[in-house]
Phi, psi and omega in degrees: 000134181267174184294322181297319178298320179293322178297317178296324177299313180295318178297318179296319179294320179294317178296319178298320179295315180297315181294322177294320179297315178296320179297320179296318182286323182286314184271356182052048180245102184295143179232156177266171177297327179294322177297316177299316181297316179297319178294319177296319180293319181296312180290324178294315179293321178297315179295318179294322179294317178296318179296320181291316183290329178275352179073034180299134180233023178195169179279144182305145179097348179273139180259168180152205177230161181226130180272126179254109184299324183293327180270343181059043177202165177277138173250119182275132181243166179109193182285143177290156183267016177246000000 
């Protein structure tokens, strides 16, 4: 597992925790620590799996190019220059 996948796992887990907390406060539905942990793990693993399967090699918002071996060319990512 590379560093980017782990970063996506942590970001997904943090987003899952915040969304569960907001849901608990809005819906007045009490949850246990185990519920929070399961939700964090589910969102973290899902985010890490998507990052791994898509071959993400950077944190979102970074520009640059990405080499796609199947196409044998660089794919430029980021904001367009026009």
